[in-house]
Backbone as a ProteinNet text record, in pm:
[ID]
protein_1_A
[PRIMARY]
MNVHFIRGAARMALLGTALSGLAACAVAQPEASRPTVKQVEDTQPASEPVTPPAGAPALAERASSTVAELQGLIQDRQVSELRTAYNGTYGASLLFKPEDLTYYVALFQQKDFWRVLKTKSDKQAEATYRAFAGQSASLAEVDIKRIKLQAQYAHAEKLLASRSAELSTLQADRALRLQQEEQVAARQEQSRQEATALAGQEKDVRQQLRDLQRQIDALQAQQAQVPKPPAQKRGK
[TERTIARY]
-6805	-6929.9	-6995.8	-6994.3	-7074.4	-7008	-6881	-6809.5	-6842.4	-6838	-6875.9	-7016.2	-7095.3	-7248.2	-7270.7	-7183.6	-7188.8	-7140.4	-7026.4	-6963.5	-7059.1	-7131.1	-7225.5	-7347.3	-7392	-7502	-7465.6	-7326	-7287.7	-7275.7	-7237.1	-7225.7	-7351.4	-7454.4	-7590	-7644.6	-7619.2	-7673.4	-7613.9	-7470.6	-7421.6	-7457.8	-7489.4	-7541.2	-7667.2	-7762.4	-7893.6	-7892.8	-7796.5	-7793.7	-7752.9	-7661.5	-7615	-7736.4	-7809	-7917.6	-8020.3	-8034.4	-8143.4	-8097.1	-7976.5	-7921	-7920.4	-7903.7	-7909.7	-8065.9	-8153.4	-8295.4	-8344.2	-8287.8	-8323.4	-8278.3	-8146.1	-8102.8	-8163.2	-8230.8	-8313.3	-8429.6	-8496.7	-8634	-8607.9	-8503.3	-8475.2	-8441	-8408.5	-8367.7	-8485.6	-8477.4	-8586.5	-8647.6	-8769.1	-8822.2	-8766.1	-8739.5	-8710	-8586	-8482.5	-8352.2	-8376.3	-8478.7	-8504.9	-8542.7	-8481.6	-8531.8	-8670	-8749.9	-8884.2	-8896.5	-8941.8	-8954.3	-9105	-9137.9	-9277	-9303.3	-9406	-9454.8	-9517.5	-9454.8	-9520.4	-9602.7	-9717	-9791.7	-9803.6	-9784.7	-9783.9	-9928.8	-9971.6	-10112.9	-10124.8	-10020.7	-10030.4	-10041.9	-10112.3	-10125.1	-9997.3	-9962.4	-9837.6	-9825.3	-9939.5	-9939.2	-9919.1	-9913.2	-9915.5	-9774	-9752.1	-9616.2	-9536.7	-9431.5	-9348.5	-9317.1	-9353.1	-9341.5	-9219.9	-9135.1	-9002.5	-9021.9	-8923.9	-8929.3	-8953.2	-9022	-9038.3	-8913.6	-8911	-8785.6	-8692.2	-8709.3	-8612	-8640.6	-8536.8	-8569.2	-8611.3	-8709.1	-8759.1	-8652.2	-8659.2	-8552.3	-8575	-8703.1	-8734.7	-8697.6	-8666.6	-8643.1	-8502.2	-8506	-8375.5	-8298.3	-8190.7	-8102.1	-8092.6	-8094.9	-8095.2	-7959.4	-7958.4	-7849.9	-7860	-7740.7	-7746.8	-7838.6	-7835.2	-7909.6	-8062.9	-8113.6	-8246.6	-8275.4	-8183.7	-8198	-8237	-8150.3	-8155	-8290.8	-8321.6	-8448.2	-8574.1	-8568.6	-8666.6	-8684.4	-8544.2	-8553.9	-8594.2	-8566.9	-8618.9	-8768.8	-8829.2	-8969.2	-9042	-8973.2	-9026.4	-9001.9	-8927.1	-8891.1	-8813.5	-8724.8	-8621.3	-8497.3	-8468.9	-8331.2	-8355.2	-8245.9	-8256.6	-8153.3	-8181	-8089.2	-8001.2	-7877.7	-7780.4	-7709.3	-7660.1	-7596.8	-7646.2	-7639.3	-7670.7	-7602.5	-7525.6	-7462.4	-7504.6	-7552.4	-7583.4	-7488.4	-7457.2	-7377.5	-7437.5	-7497.5	-7563.3	-7670.9	-7659.3	-7757	-7713.2	-7587.3	-7534.3	-7526.4	-7504.8	-7515.2	-7464.3	-7448.6	-7420.5	-7488.4	-7540.6	-7607.8	-7556.4	-7553.9	-7507	-7647.6	-7689	-7809.3	-7783.4	-7871	-7833	-7957.9	-7945.2	-8044.3	-8039.3	-8109.4	-8081.7	-8109.3	-8183.1	-8228.5	-8114.2	-8021	-7894.9	-7774.8	-7772.5	-7672	-7577.2	-7646.2	-7595.6	-7595.8	-7479.2	-7471.7	-7478.3	-7537.6	-7559.9	-7500.9	-7406.8	-7345.1	-7378.5	-7444	-7500.8	-7456.3	-7414.1	-7386.1	-7496.2	-7554.1	-7671.6	-7653.3	-7740.4	-7759.3	-7905.7	-7967.2	-8095.6	-8198.4	-8151.3	-8239	-8225	-8144.3	-8121	-7994.5	-7989.5	-7873.6	-7778.2	-7650.9	-7546	-7459.2	-7407.1	-7324.7	-7370.7	-7391.8	-7415	-7324.3	-7278.5	-7193.8	-7258	-7265.1	-7327.8	-7204.3	-7210.8	-7103.1	-7145.6	-7088.6	-7125.1	-7021.1	-6924.9	-6813.1	-6857.9	-6867.2	-6904.1	-6788.8	-6679.4	-6554.3	-6547.1	-6559.4	-6562.7	-6686.5	-6795.5	-6919.6	-6880.3	-6824.2	-6798.1	-6694.6	-6595	-6486.4	-6534.6	-6626.1	-6693.7	-6781.3	-6855.4	-6948.6	-6876.1	-6747.7	-6665.1	-6613.2	-6584.6	-6527.6	-6629.1	-6756.5	-6862.9	-6902.9	-6902.6	-6937.5	-6839.8	-6702.5	-6606.6	-6621.1	-6643.2	-6680.7	-6793.2	-6895.3	-7017.9	-6980.1	-6897.5	-6862.4	-6785.5	-6690.9	-6623.2	-6705	-6795.3	-6881.9	-6974	-7003.6	-7102.7	-7039.7	-6903	-6841	-6880.4	-6918.6	-6936.6	-7097.8	-7184.8	-7320.7	-7328.6	-7252.8	-7255.6	-7199.4	-7094.2	-7052.7	-7148.1	-7220.4	-7328.1	-7449	-7476.3	-7582.2	-7544.1	-7415.1	-7368.3	-7367.1	-7322.7	-7316	-7460.2	-7539.7	-7689.1	-7743.5	-7713.1	-7769.5	-7694.4	-7565.2	-7508.7	-7551.1	-7590.6	-7644.1	-7772.4	-7861.9	-8000.8	-7987.4	-7890.7	-7866.2	-7820	-7734	-7680.5	-7808.8	-7878.6	-8010.6	-8104.2	-8118.5	-8215.4	-8155.3	-8010.1	-7952.5	-7958.7	-7939.5	-7943.3	-8080.7	-8168.4	-8322.4	-8342.5	-8291.3	-8306.9	-8229.4	-8105.4	-8042.5	-8094.3	-8151.2	-8214	-8343.2	-8422.9	-8532.2	-8475.8	-8383.6	-8331.6	-8293.3	-8224.8	-8182.5	-8292.6	-8396.6	-8518.2	-8582.3	-8581.9	-8646.3	-8572.3	-8439.7	-8339.5	-8374.8	-8375.4	-8398.8	-8537.4	-8634.4	-8756.7	-8771.9	-8692.3	-8693	-8615.4	-8510.3	-8425.1	-8514.7	-8602.7	-8671	-8779.4	-8843.5	-8953.2	-8885.2	-8758.8	-8689.3	-8678	-8606	-8585	-8717.1	-8824.9	-8943.4	-9003.2	-8993.2	-9036.3	-8940	-8808.4	-8733.5	-8764.9	-8792.8	-8832.2	-8965.5	-9051.7	-9179.1	-9158.8	-9065.1	-9036	-8976.3	-8880.8	-8812.2	-8919.4	-9004.4	-9093.6	-9193.3	-9225.1	-9314.9	-9236.3	-9110.6	-9036.5	-9024.1	-8985.2	-8980.4	-9121.9	-9219.5	-9348.6	-9369.3	-9328.4	-9341.1	-9257	-9135.5	-9051.8	-9119.3	-9174.8	-9231.8	-9351.9	-9423.7	-9555.5	-9513.8	-9410.2	-9355.8	-9303.6	-9230	-9181.3	-9302.4	-9406.2	-9519.5	-9588	-9620.4	-9678.2	-9609.1	-9465.2	-9386.7	-9404	-9410.7	-9435	-9575.7	-9684.3	-9808.5	-9821.9	-9746.2	-9740.9	-9684.6	-9581.3	-9513.2	-9612.8	-9686	-9769.4	-9897.8	-9931	-10035.1	-9986.4	-9871.6	-9820	-9816.4	-9772.7	-9766.8	-9890.8	-9984.9	-10135	-10177.7	-10135.9	-10181.8	-10120.3	-9993.9	-9931.6	-9996.7	-10023.6	-10104.6	-10232	-10310	-10437.1	-10422.6	-10305.5	-10299.9	-10262.6	-10189.4	-10152.7	-10290.6	-10363	-10489.6	-10576.3	-10577.7	-10665.7	-10589.6	-10466.5	-10407.1	-10440.6	-10444.8	-10457.8	-10608.1	-10697.4	-10840.3	-10869.8	-10804.3	-10816.8	-10760.7	-10659.1	-10588.5	-10678.5	-10739.3	-10827.8	-10958	-11000.3	-11113.2	-11072.1	-10958.9	-10917.9	-10903.2	-10872.5	-10853.2	-10988.9	-10978.5	-11104.3	-11086.5	-11211	-11202.5	-11196.8	-11119.4	-11126.2	-11253.6	-11294.4	-11418.5	-11378.9	-11475.5	-11425.6	-11408.7	-11310.9	-11278.6	-11388.1	-11420.8	-11531.2	-11465.2	-11559.4	-11517.8	-11541.6	-11452.2	-11472.8	-11554.5	-11640.4	-11736.1	-11647.2	-11691.5	-11625.7	-11688.5
8614	8549.5	8470	8528	8447.5	8313.5	8316.5	8182.1	8073.8	8119.8	8026.4	7976.5	8057.4	8012.7	7923	7944.2	7845.8	7711.1	7712.3	7573.1	7495.5	7560.4	7499.2	7436.6	7515.8	7460.1	7350.7	7341.7	7230.6	7108	7112.8	7003.6	6937.2	7031	6990.3	6908.9	6951.2	6889.3	6749	6726.1	6595.6	6501.8	6558.8	6464.8	6412.1	6512.9	6457.7	6362.7	6370.1	6265.4	6124.5	6125.3	6002.2	5941	6014.1	5959.1	5889.9	5947.5	5911.9	5784.2	5775.1	5634.2	5529.2	5539.9	5439.7	5396.2	5500.2	5444.7	5372.6	5408.9	5328.9	5174.5	5167	5037.2	4942.3	5009.5	4937.9	4903.1	4983	4942.2	4836.9	4838.8	4745.6	4607.2	4573	4451	4354.2	4228.1	4133.6	4096.5	4075.9	4016	3887.4	3790	3659	3649.8	3742.4	3742.2	3770.5	3834.1	3860.8	3742.9	3718.4	3610.8	3638.2	3545	3558.1	3482.5	3549.3	3479.6	3451.2	3326.2	3277.9	3217.5	3246.4	3189.2	3057.6	2952.8	2817.7	2766.7	2742.4	2711.4	2561.5	2512.3	2365.7	2328.4	2237	2178.5	2077.2	1992.2	1890.6	1926.5	1855.2	1887.8	1860.1	1931.5	1906.4	1775.1	1719	1585.2	1464.4	1481.1	1359.8	1306.1	1172.2	1112.4	1108.3	1119.7	1104.1	964.9	941.7	797.6	784.2	677.3	659.7	611	630.2	583	432.6	399.2	253.3	180.6	44.4	-29.2	-2.8	118.2	154.8	51.5	-4.4	-108.3	-24.6	-81.2	-20.3	-27.2	71.7	98.9	-1	-43.8	-134.7	-285.2	-316	-439.6	-478.2	-593.6	-633.3	-724	-703.9	-791.6	-937.5	-1032.1	-1179.2	-1209.2	-1304.2	-1344	-1504	-1561.1	-1696.3	-1740.8	-1645.2	-1652.8	-1662.3	-1563.2	-1562.6	-1684.2	-1729	-1860.3	-1969.5	-1983.2	-2101.3	-2095.8	-1980.7	-1962.3	-2002.6	-1960.3	-2001.3	-2152.2	-2209.2	-2354.6	-2436.3	-2386.3	-2449.4	-2441.8	-2329	-2304.2	-2395	-2411.4	-2492.4	-2633.7	-2669.2	-2817.8	-2877.2	-2802.3	-2847.4	-2894	-2881.5	-2927.2	-3016.4	-3102.9	-3202.6	-3163	-3180	-3154.5	-3266.9	-3263.2	-3374.5	-3377.6	-3262.8	-3244.5	-3112.6	-3106.3	-2985.9	-3004.8	-2897.4	-2894.1	-2761.9	-2790.1	-2665.5	-2657.5	-2527.8	-2473.4	-2337.8	-2356.8	-2253.6	-2193.1	-2072.3	-2018.6	-2012.6	-2066.8	-2072.9	-2215.6	-2228	-2360.9	-2359.5	-2491.9	-2488.4	-2613.3	-2592	-2700.7	-2721.8	-2848.6	-2887	-2942.9	-2873.1	-2907.3	-2939.2	-3023.4	-3078.9	-3074.4	-3007.2	-3004.7	-3101.5	-3217.6	-3328.4	-3313.1	-3194.8	-3157.7	-3140.6	-3050.2	-3026.1	-3053.7	-3144	-3194.7	-3072.6	-2990.8	-2862.9	-2872.6	-2833.3	-2828.1	-2681.6	-2672.3	-2549	-2557.1	-2485.8	-2484.2	-2349.8	-2357	-2247.3	-2223.7	-2117.4	-2075.1	-1977	-2011.1	-1935.1	-1912.7	-1819.1	-1783.1	-1764.9	-1842.3	-1833.9	-1853	-1949.7	-1988.6	-1891.4	-1770.8	-1673.4	-1710.5	-1722.9	-1742.1	-1630	-1656.8	-1544.7	-1564.8	-1684	-1703.6	-1830.8	-1835.4	-1956.6	-1963.2	-2089.2	-2118.2	-2230.2	-2200.1	-2283.7	-2350.3	-2486.5	-2543.6	-2670.2	-2732.2	-2860.8	-2962.6	-2914.2	-3011.4	-3054.1	-3198.4	-3254.2	-3238.8	-3239.3	-3227.2	-3086.2	-2974.7	-2850.6	-2818.9	-2884	-2875.2	-2937.1	-3059.5	-3124.5	-3028.6	-2987.2	-2902.9	-2776.8	-2717.7	-2599.8	-2609.6	-2723.8	-2748.8	-2765	-2827.1	-2859.5	-2738.4	-2639.9	-2512.3	-2426.6	-2426.7	-2352.2	-2401.1	-2537.9	-2595.6	-2556.1	-2569.5	-2521.1	-2377	-2286.7	-2144.2	-2126.6	-2198.7	-2182.2	-2234.6	-2323.7	-2373.7	-2254.2	-2194.7	-2076.5	-1956.3	-1936	-1808.7	-1843.8	-1971.4	-2006.8	-2022.9	-2005.9	-2025.2	-1928.1	-1797.1	-1682.2	-1711.9	-1767.8	-1789.7	-1916.6	-2014.4	-2130	-2091.7	-2029.7	-1978.6	-1893.2	-1809.3	-1721.1	-1814.5	-1930.2	-2022.6	-2080.6	-2124.6	-2211.7	-2109.8	-1991	-1904.1	-1855.7	-1844.5	-1810.8	-1924.6	-2054.8	-2170.5	-2176.4	-2155.8	-2150.8	-2043.3	-1926.9	-1821	-1850.5	-1912.1	-1952.9	-2056.8	-2161.2	-2253.6	-2190	-2092.2	-2028.2	-1954.1	-1898	-1820.8	-1914.8	-2019.7	-2128.3	-2182.5	-2206.3	-2252.3	-2158.5	-2020.5	-1925.3	-1910.3	-1923.6	-1923.9	-2037.2	-2155.4	-2278	-2258.3	-2209.1	-2188	-2073	-1977.9	-1869.3	-1930.1	-2014.8	-2082.7	-2171.2	-2243.9	-2333.3	-2254.8	-2133.6	-2049.3	-2011.6	-1940.5	-1897.9	-1999.1	-2144.1	-2242.3	-2269.8	-2280	-2293.3	-2184.1	-2062.7	-1951.1	-1950.7	-1989	-2009.1	-2125.5	-2224.9	-2342.7	-2309	-2226.1	-2174.5	-2095	-2001.5	-1904.2	-1987.5	-2087	-2174.4	-2240.7	-2292.8	-2363	-2282.2	-2171.9	-2070.3	-2036.6	-2026	-1992.9	-2100.5	-2221.8	-2334.9	-2357.4	-2334.5	-2343.9	-2239.8	-2134	-2017.3	-2073.2	-2114.9	-2161.5	-2281.5	-2379.5	-2490.6	-2450.7	-2352.9	-2314.4	-2233.6	-2150.1	-2085.1	-2179.6	-2291.9	-2391	-2468.9	-2497.7	-2568.8	-2486.7	-2360.4	-2258.6	-2254.7	-2244.7	-2240.2	-2372.7	-2489	-2616.1	-2623.7	-2571.7	-2572.6	-2494.5	-2358.9	-2287.4	-2359.9	-2409.8	-2485.6	-2604.7	-2683.9	-2797	-2748.8	-2638.2	-2588.1	-2542.7	-2477.3	-2436.5	-2554.1	-2655.8	-2790	-2866.4	-2846.9	-2919.4	-2850.2	-2720.3	-2654	-2677.4	-2686.8	-2715.6	-2855.4	-2944.9	-3085.4	-3096.2	-3028.7	-3033.5	-2980.5	-2870.1	-2818.4	-2926.9	-2985	-3083.7	-3194	-3249.9	-3352.6	-3329	-3203.8	-3148.9	-3159	-3103.3	-3107.2	-3255.1	-3343.7	-3479.6	-3536.1	-3504	-3557.1	-3496.9	-3373.4	-3308	-3374.6	-3392.8	-3462.8	-3608.9	-3679.4	-3814.9	-3817.2	-3714.1	-3720.8	-3695.5	-3599.6	-3585	-3706.5	-3770.7	-3896	-4005.1	-4022.2	-4115.4	-4080.9	-3958.9	-3923.1	-3951.2	-3923	-3956.4	-4102.1	-4178.4	-4323.8	-4379	-4327.3	-4377.8	-4344.2	-4233.7	-4197.5	-4290.9	-4324.5	-4409.4	-4558.1	-4588.3	-4728.5	-4747.6	-4641.9	-4653.1	-4706.2	-4797	-4841	-4770.5	-4710.6	-4623.8	-4725.2	-4680.4	-4757.9	-4741.9	-4852.1	-4821.9	-4747.9	-4672.6	-4580.8	-4681.7	-4650.6	-4724.8	-4722.4	-4847.3	-4854	-4801.9	-4723.5	-4673.6	-4788.7	-4807.6	-4902.1	-4840	-4924.6	-4873.4	-4859.1	-4783.6	-4772.8	-4866.4
-12619.6	-12565.9	-12665.9	-12788.1	-12900.7	-12932.1	-12921.6	-12945.4	-12841.5	-12717.8	-12613.3	-12628.4	-12669.8	-12691.8	-12807.7	-12915	-13026.8	-12990.1	-12910.3	-12866.6	-12784.8	-12685.5	-12601	-12681.5	-12773.6	-12856.1	-12937.3	-12991.7	-13066.6	-12980.8	-12863	-12756.8	-12730.1	-12709.2	-12686.6	-12803.7	-12919	-13045.7	-13059.1	-13028.8	-13031.7	-12936.9	-12810.2	-12698	-12742.4	-12803.1	-12839.7	-12944.6	-13033.1	-13150.6	-13097.4	-12989.4	-12925.7	-12856.1	-12784.7	-12709	-12807.2	-12919	-13012.8	-13073.9	-13104.6	-13148.8	-13058.8	-12938.1	-12826.4	-12812.1	-12833.9	-12818.4	-12941.5	-13047.4	-13182.5	-13172.9	-13115.5	-13096.3	-13001.5	-12902.9	-12798.4	-12858.3	-12940.3	-12994.6	-13103.3	-13177.5	-13291.7	-13232.4	-13101.5	-13038.3	-13044	-13094.7	-13103.8	-12968	-12957.1	-12811.8	-12780	-12879.9	-12857	-12772.3	-12781.5	-12712.8	-12568.5	-12516.8	-12374.1	-12299.6	-12182.5	-12108.8	-12031.2	-12031.2	-11966.4	-11850.1	-11741.4	-11605.1	-11600	-11567.7	-11554.2	-11404.3	-11355.5	-11230.3	-11241.9	-11180.1	-11198.5	-11082.8	-11092.5	-10966	-10960.1	-10824.3	-10790.7	-10780.1	-10893.2	-10885.8	-10805.7	-10749.7	-10674.9	-10528.2	-10452.4	-10300.5	-10229.6	-10131.1	-10047.7	-9984.5	-9941.3	-9878	-9955.4	-10094.5	-10181.9	-10180.8	-10144.8	-10152.2	-10275.2	-10265.4	-10396.4	-10431.3	-10558.5	-10599.7	-10668.8	-10636.4	-10690.3	-10834.1	-10919.6	-11062.2	-11075.2	-11183.3	-11188	-11197.4	-11142.4	-11138.9	-11036.5	-10956.2	-10851	-10744.1	-10658	-10546.5	-10440.7	-10349.9	-10230.3	-10124.1	-10053.6	-9947.6	-9826.7	-9808.9	-9692.9	-9729	-9844.6	-9892	-9836.9	-9762.2	-9710.2	-9800.4	-9806.8	-9897.2	-9842.7	-9930.4	-9891.4	-9827.2	-9729	-9660.8	-9634.4	-9605.2	-9578.6	-9461	-9352.2	-9230.2	-9278.3	-9357.6	-9401	-9475.4	-9568.1	-9646.5	-9559.6	-9458.5	-9385	-9296.1	-9246.2	-9172.5	-9265.4	-9389.5	-9473.7	-9511	-9515.4	-9534.3	-9421.9	-9294.4	-9184	-9178.6	-9204.4	-9196.6	-9300.7	-9416.7	-9524.8	-9507.6	-9397.4	-9358.8	-9474.1	-9544.7	-9649.1	-9602.3	-9474.5	-9415	-9308.1	-9295.2	-9174.8	-9081.6	-8945.5	-8844.2	-8821.9	-8863.8	-8822.2	-8692.9	-8651.3	-8513.1	-8456.5	-8316.4	-8239.2	-8100.8	-8075.7	-7947	-7871.7	-7749.8	-7663.8	-7551.9	-7541.3	-7421.5	-7377.8	-7264.4	-7200	-7302.7	-7316	-7416.1	-7568.3	-7583.3	-7704.1	-7761.5	-7909.2	-7957.2	-8107.1	-8141.6	-8293.7	-8356.2	-8488.8	-8550.8	-8686	-8725.3	-8860.8	-8934.2	-9042	-9115.3	-9262.3	-9315.6	-9449.6	-9532	-9651.4	-9765.3	-9864.5	-9858.4	-9940.1	-10090	-10113.5	-10250.6	-10342.2	-10275.3	-10367.5	-10289.9	-10190.9	-10111.7	-10054.1	-9985.3	-9941	-9780.2	-9720.1	-9574.3	-9524.5	-9417.2	-9330.9	-9188.9	-9153.1	-9012.7	-8962.9	-8850.5	-8780	-8630.5	-8603.2	-8453.8	-8409.3	-8296.5	-8248.6	-8107.5	-8059.2	-7920.2	-7901.8	-7812.6	-7773.6	-7913.6	-7979.5	-8099.1	-8220.2	-8194.4	-8299.9	-8368.3	-8503.3	-8579.3	-8570.9	-8537.8	-8528.9	-8655.4	-8691.1	-8802.9	-8871.4	-9003.6	-9079.1	-9208.3	-9223.3	-9329.3	-9423.1	-9557.9	-9654.1	-9733	-9751	-9832.8	-9885.8	-9981	-10037.5	-9991.4	-9915.6	-9868.8	-9731.4	-9727	-9589.1	-9490.4	-9540.7	-9442.1	-9394.4	-9479.4	-9423.9	-9334.3	-9371.3	-9286.1	-9144	-9128.7	-9010.7	-8930.9	-9007	-8933.5	-8870.7	-8969.5	-8915.2	-8792.4	-8802.9	-8690.7	-8561.7	-8553.7	-8447.7	-8399.1	-8490	-8448.7	-8388.2	-8439.5	-8386.3	-8258.7	-8236.7	-8098.5	-8007	-8049.9	-7948.1	-7917.7	-8010.3	-7981.9	-7901.4	-7914	-7831.3	-7687.6	-7671	-7545.4	-7478	-7554.5	-7502.6	-7465.5	-7545.3	-7509.7	-7395.9	-7374.8	-7278.9	-7131.3	-7129.9	-6990.9	-6891.1	-6941.8	-6850.9	-6810.4	-6907.1	-6870.7	-6779.1	-6798.9	-6708.9	-6577.6	-6580	-6436.1	-6371.7	-6440.7	-6370.1	-6326.8	-6412.3	-6361.4	-6238	-6227.4	-6107.9	-5986.7	-6018.1	-5890.1	-5857.8	-5958.6	-5910.8	-5828.2	-5870.7	-5787.3	-5649	-5649.8	-5515.6	-5441.4	-5481.8	-5410.3	-5361.1	-5447.7	-5412	-5301.5	-5315.9	-5211.2	-5069.1	-5094.3	-4968.3	-4890	-4973	-4917.7	-4842.5	-4913.6	-4847.6	-4723.5	-4727.1	-4599.8	-4498.2	-4544.9	-4441.7	-4365.7	-4461.7	-4393.5	-4304.7	-4352.8	-4266.8	-4128.1	-4137.6	-4017.6	-3927.7	-3994.9	-3923.6	-3845.7	-3913.5	-3850.5	-3744.1	-3764.7	-3659.9	-3535	-3562.4	-3438.5	-3362.9	-3451.9	-3387.8	-3301.4	-3345	-3269.8	-3143.3	-3153.6	-3040	-2943.9	-2990.6	-2895.7	-2835.2	-2902.1	-2846.3	-2739.4	-2765.8	-2684.2	-2539.8	-2572.3	-2449.7	-2359.9	-2436.3	-2354.1	-2274.9	-2348.2	-2281.1	-2162.4	-2187.6	-2072.3	-1955.4	-1986.7	-1872.4	-1790.3	-1880.6	-1806.1	-1720.6	-1788.1	-1700.5	-1589.1	-1600.3	-1477.1	-1375.8	-1417.6	-1321	-1241.4	-1321.8	-1256.7	-1171.6	-1202.6	-1122	-989.7	-1011	-891.8	-798.1	-861.5	-768.5	-702.6	-768.8	-702.4	-609.7	-630.3	-523.5	-401.3	-409.8	-306.7	-226.2	-300.6	-229.6	-155.1	-213.8	-160.5	-27.3	-38.8	80.5	202.5	162.6	259.4	329.2	247.5	287.2	369.4	320.4	414.8	546.6	545.5	677.7	766.3	712.4	789.3	826.1	755.6	790.2	899	892.4	998.6	1127.2	1128.3	1256.4	1309.8	1210.3	1276.1	1317.8	1245.4	1291.8	1432.7	1449.4	1581.7	1694.5	1662.6	1751.3	1780.8	1674.6	1692.2	1781	1753.7	1827.3	1981.6	2003.1	2148.5	2204.6	2134	2168.5	2210.6	2118.4	2123	2265.3	2287.4	2395.8	2532.8	2524.9	2648.9	2648.4	2570	2560	2621.5	2581.2	2599.3	2767.9	2808.9	2952	3030.9	2986.5	3046.8	3051.4	2934.6	2920.7	3014.7	3021	3107.9	3243.8	3289.7	3425.4	3469.6	3384.7	3407	3415.5	3328.8	3329	3451.7	3501.3	3616.2	3750.3	3743.1	3851	3854	3725.8	3724.8	3768.4	3749.4	3773.7	3933.9	3993.3	4146.4	4216	4310.5	4397.3	4525	4557.5	4682.3	4802.7	4910.8	5036.3	5119.2	5188.6	5270.6	5392.6	5459.5	5569.3	5694.5	5780.4	5891.8	6003.4	6074.3	6176.8	6303.4	6389	6520.2	6617.5	6732	6828.7	6956.9	7014.2	7123.1	7236.3	7342.1	7477.1	7564.3
[MASK]
++++++++++++++++++++++++++++++++++++++++++++++++++++++++++++++++++++++++++++++++++++++++++++++++++++++++++++++++++++++++++++++++++++++++++++++++++++++++++++++++++++++++++++++++++++++++++++++++++++++++++++++++++++++++++++++++++++++++++++

């Protein structure tokens, strides 16, 4: 029993010595080696826009192009129009800048530039212009066909309206003619009936006239007769 008690006490002493050493090491560690966490406060308002670094290009700035260059030259009247071909809503133009002998060939649709070629060669400019003019003619075939069909459709509608009006007029004339024919037929029938009645009345009147004439003739004959004197009696 005493031996076991002595062994337990020795173990407790060793454990206490180890813990004391670890605590001393922790105290001896310098403060600078420990990381420090600090809370940073945002002193700027949340709505303040972010300013790009100096010298950085703006995102809204558009890169320069030959189309923009030609538009600027036209606005400044620094180019002369040499040739222009129109095909429907498409077209091609050849322009010349006399300041530096530069040619600009443009393919456009409804006055908006589609393709622009810049060259110093007049031969290349003329060839490109012819190619753009041919391309504009090909592109305009559909529009030209649409324009023609639209005109033909409008003409057909106008012709249809004219023919409809003509048909309505003819139908109205026919209805009026039939109405007039019915009225004429009714008047003719009435006239025939009246004529038949008058013919019968005339016959009666003529008969009456003949009867009256006979009476007149008889009376006149009686008046024309001379009465005979009475015969004288002889004496006895």
